[in-house]
N, C-alpha and C positions, 0 to 999 in steps of 0.2 A: 504493500500500500504506500509506504514512504517513497519508494522508487517512482511510482506513478505520479505522486504529488511533486516530486523533484522534476520529472519530465515535463509536467504541466507548467510548472513555474518557469522552466527554461523556455518553453513554447510561448508563454505569455510575456516574455521579455524581462523576467525577474532574475535576481542573483541568488545562487545557492552556494552553500558550503558542502563539500562532499569528500569522501575518502578516495585516495588513489593508492597505488602500490608503494608510494614513498612517504606521503604526508597528506594532511588535509589541504584541499584547494578551495579557492573561491572562483566561481565561474558563471557562465551563462552562454547564450547564443553568440558564437564568435563572428557571425555574419551580420549582427545587429549593432550598428554604430552607437546607438544610445547605450546599449549594454556594455560595450567596450569602454565608453566614457565613464560609466558607473563603476566599473572595476578599477580603473585608474584612480578615481575619486576615493573609493572605499579603502584602497591600499595606500593612498597618498603616494602613488608611484609616478615618477617623472615619465612623460610621454615618450621620451627618446629610448626608454627601456621597453622594448616591445613585449608582447604577450605571446606565450606558447599555447598550443591547443592540443586536445586529445581527439583523435578520430577513431572510428571503429574498425577500419579496414584499409588496405592498400587502395582499393577501388575508390573509397571516399577521399583519401589523400590525393589521388590523381585528378579528382574533380577540381581541386583548388591549387595544386602545385604542378609545376613542370618538372617531373622527376627524370633524372638521367639514369643510366644503367647502374652506376655505382650506388646511387641512393636506393634504387629498387632492390639491389642485392643486400643492402644493410637492413632494409625493412624485412626482407625475407629471412635473414639470419637472426636478427636481434629483437624483432617485434612479434607479439606483444612483449614489452620489456622496458627497462629503464634507459632507453636511448632516444634522444630527441634530435631530429634532423632539421637543419636550416636549409630550406629548398626555395627555389624561385617561385614566387606566387603568380597565380593567374589573375586576370582582371576582375574576376568575381569576388575577390577578397577585399574587404574594406581597408582603405589606406591606413587608418589609425591603428589597426591591429598590430602590424609589424611591417618592417621593410620587406620581409620575406614571409614565406609560410613555414612556420616553425612548429613541428608536430611530432607526436609519438602515438603509438597504439599502446594503450595502458594494459599491463598484465592484471590490473584490478578489474574483475568482471563487472562490478558496479559502475566504475568510471566508463568502461567500454559501452555498457548498455545505455548510459545517459548520453553518449555521444552519437545519437543517430543523425546529428549534423555536427559540424566542428564545435567543440566545447572548450571555452577558455579554461586553461589549467595553470593558474599561478598560485603560489603558496598563500594560504589563508592567514596572512599576517600584514601588519602595517609595514610598508617598505623599509627594509633595513633591520627589522626586528627578527627574532629567531623563528624558525620553522615550527609549525604546530602539529603535534602527533596525537592530540586529543582535542575535542571541542572546547574543553575547559581552559586550554592554553591560549585560545584565540582571544584577541583583545576585544573588549566591549565596544570600543570605537569602531572597529571593523564590523562587528556583529550588528550594529545599529543599521547598517546599510544592506543587510542580507534578508531575503524574503523567505528562505526555507533552509533548514539545516538537516542534512542526512547524517545522523550520528551513528557510527559503527564502533564506538568505544575507542580504546587506546590502540593506536597502530604501532607496529614494531618500528623502532628508530633505525632508519637506514639512510644511506646517502641519496641525495637527489640525483636525477638522471644525468647521464653524460650528454652534453650538447655538442654535436659535430656538424661541420660544414665541409663539403667537398668542393674545392674551387680549383679549376685548372689542373685536375689530377692530384692536387695536394689535399691531405687530410688536416683540417684545423679543428682543434678541440677548444670550444668556447667555455665549457665548464667541465671539470673532471668529475667523473662519477664511477659507477660500478663497471662500466665497459671501457677498457683502455684503448689508447690509440693503436697499440701493437695488435690488439685483437681485431680492430677495425681494418687495419692495413693487411692483416693476414687473410681476412675474408676477401678483400679486393684482389689480393695477389693470387689466392687460390682459384678465383674465378677469372683470372687474367683480365681484370678491369683496370683500365688506367684513366677512366672518365675523360 
């Protein structure tokens, strides 16, 4: 029932707090410019720091991102899982979301089910504050702006996802996480991909 309420809130253009495989996130419809603004406002996050999204499948990602062979190989190998890819966005993605389409397929079944369209997935905290692994840890200031909370109790503390960009055949790690640069390069080498 809670999941249905969360889905309806997203559909209605509201903000939700929900669990992912790494921590609690705040999000909503990533294609709705008003929602994007509300997330920035709730987190007090500077606009130049783009927002990442969760999608439910490679097929959904391809509707919004121009994926090259290397990026497709990484989706195939590491997703669902804690890898976020910085990809070139298509014109149907709102400008304010990010300069690129930055996405992952979450290994959290709940997060994946909520992402029947791209779902903003940024940590449920005021920008610069610590990551929240339970709803109790989330600041009241942020919660004032949230329409629905999907509380699944305390999440195991783990590292946030690795953020990777493939540019001109080079692998750039924007944020270190559970998946290393060596592992990423090994997959591309195994598949003889030099993007």
